[in-house]
C-alpha positions in Angstrom: 12.4 3.7 -8.8 11.0 4.6 -5.4 11.0 8.3 -4.6 11.9 8.7 -0.9 10.1 11.2 1.1 11.5 12.3 4.4 8.4 13.0 6.4 8.5 13.8 10.1 6.5 11.4 12.2 5.3 12.0 15.7 6.4 8.5 16.7 8.4 5.7 15.2 8.6 2.1 16.1 10.3 -0.6 14.0 8.4 -3.6 12.7 9.8 -6.8 14.1 8.9 -9.0 11.1 7.6 -8.7 7.5 5.4 -11.5 6.3 2.7 -9.8 4.3 2.0 -7.1 1.8 -1.4 -5.4 2.1 -2.8 -3.7 -0.9 -5.0 -0.6 -0.5 -6.6 2.1 -2.6 -7.1 5.7 -1.5 -10.8 5.3 -2.2 -11.6 9.0 -2.7 -15.1 9.6 -4.3 -13.5 11.3 -7.3 -12.3 8.2 -9.1 -9.7 10.1 -11.2 -8.1 11.9 -8.3 -4.4 11.4 -8.0 -2.8 11.7 -4.6 0.7 12.4 -3.3 2.3 10.8 -0.3 2.7 14.3 1.1 -1.0 15.0 0.9 -1.9 11.7 2.6 0.8 12.3 5.3 -0.8 15.7 6.1 -4.3 14.2 6.1 -3.3 11.3 8.4 -1.5 13.6 10.8 -4.0 16.5 10.9 -7.4 14.7 10.5 -6.8 11.2 11.9 -4.2 12.3 14.4 -1.8 9.5 13.5 2.0 9.7 13.6 1.9 10.3 9.8 1.1 8.5 6.6 -0.1 5.0 7.4 1.2 3.4 4.2 4.8 2.4 3.4 4.3 3.0 -0.4 1.9 5.1 -2.5 1.6 4.4 -6.2 0.4 7.4 -8.1 -1.7 7.3 -11.3 1.4 7.7 -13.5 3.0 4.7 -11.8 5.4 6.8 -9.7 6.1 5.0 -6.4 6.5 7.3 -3.4 7.8 6.1 0.0 5.5 6.9 2.9 6.5 5.4 6.2 10.0 4.1 6.4 10.1 0.5 5.3 11.1 -0.8 8.7 8.5 1.2 10.6 5.2 -0.2 11.9 2.5 1.0 9.6 -1.0 2.3 10.3 -3.0 0.7 7.4 -4.6 -2.6 8.5 -5.8 -2.8 12.1 -4.3 -5.8 13.9 -1.8 -6.5 11.1 0.5 -3.4 11.2 3.3 -5.1 13.2 4.0 -7.7 10.5 3.0 -6.2 7.2 3.9 -3.5 4.6 1.1 -1.2 3.3 1.0 -0.5 -0.4 -1.6 2.0 -1.5 -2.7 2.9 -5.1 -4.2 6.3 -5.8 -7.8 6.0 -6.9 -11.2 4.5 -6.1 -11.2 1.0 -7.5 -14.6 0.1 -6.3 -15.7 2.4 -9.2 -12.7 3.0 -11.5 -9.7 0.8 -12.5 -6.0 1.2 -11.8 -4.0 2.6 -14.7 -1.6 0.3 -16.6 1.3 2.3 -15.1 0.0 1.6 -11.6 -0.4 -2.1 -12.3 3.2 -2.3 -13.7 4.5 -0.5 -10.6 2.6 -2.5 -8.0 3.7 -5.8 -9.7 7.4 -4.7 -9.7 7.2 -3.4 -6.2 5.6 -6.5 -4.8 8.1 -8.7 -6.6 11.0 -6.7 -5.2 9.6 -6.8 -1.7 8.9 -10.5 -1.8 12.5 -11.1 -2.8 13.8 -8.6 -0.2 11.9 -10.2 2.7 12.0 -13.9 1.4 8.3 -14.1 0.9 6.5 -16.7 -1.2 3.9 -14.6 -3.2 1.7 -17.6 -3.9 1.4 -18.5 -0.2 -1.9 -17.7 1.4 -1.8 -14.4 3.3 1.4 -13.0 1.8 -0.1 -10.6 -0.8 -3.6 -9.6 0.4 -6.2 -6.9 0.0 -7.1 -4.8 3.0 -10.6 -6.4 2.8 -9.0 -9.8 3.6 -8.0 -8.5 7.0 -10.6 -5.9 8.0 -14.2 -5.1 7.3 -13.8 -2.8 4.3 -14.2 -2.7 0.6 -10.5 -1.7 0.2 -8.8 -2.0 -2.3 -11.9 -1.9 -4.3 -13.3 -4.8 -6.4 -11.5 -3.7 -9.6 -8.1 -3.9 -8.0 -8.9 -6.8 -5.7 -9.6 -9.1 -8.7 -6.1 -8.4 -10.0 -4.3 -9.7 -6.9 -3.8 -13.1 -8.5 -2.1 -11.4 -11.4 0.2 -9.5 -9.1 1.0 -12.7 -7.1 1.8 -14.7 -10.3 4.0 -11.9 -11.6 6.1 -12.0 -8.4 7.1 -15.7 -8.9 
């Protein structure tokens, strides 16, 4: 189940196409810190001066999926790739820690549903990627990045 959050954005533009799912982590230094879509929305608006939360979905430590940006909106999560991708962020720092079992279950189910919804082949190169595949970053952390193959295979 996806919990919809009706955030106010300072601007909104629809994404013309969806051909990729980009996986992220929040990356906070406190590896056990959970996050809410509301807290990230506030941070992105107030600190980064963005229209609002950059991710389309946030998966909390307990596996709860919260909607961030509207699914049809252009995101702000992967420079140069926002106009054709959806951003999925898992709460945690997976360069140090590991995603919870509940988070892994949720990200697999969400990716499978999104691949079906948008007619994406999860095994095709460039469809389910880590942020680091697109930009110079460690995101989504080595401990989540190494699980992308597992996520792709689940989606078939």
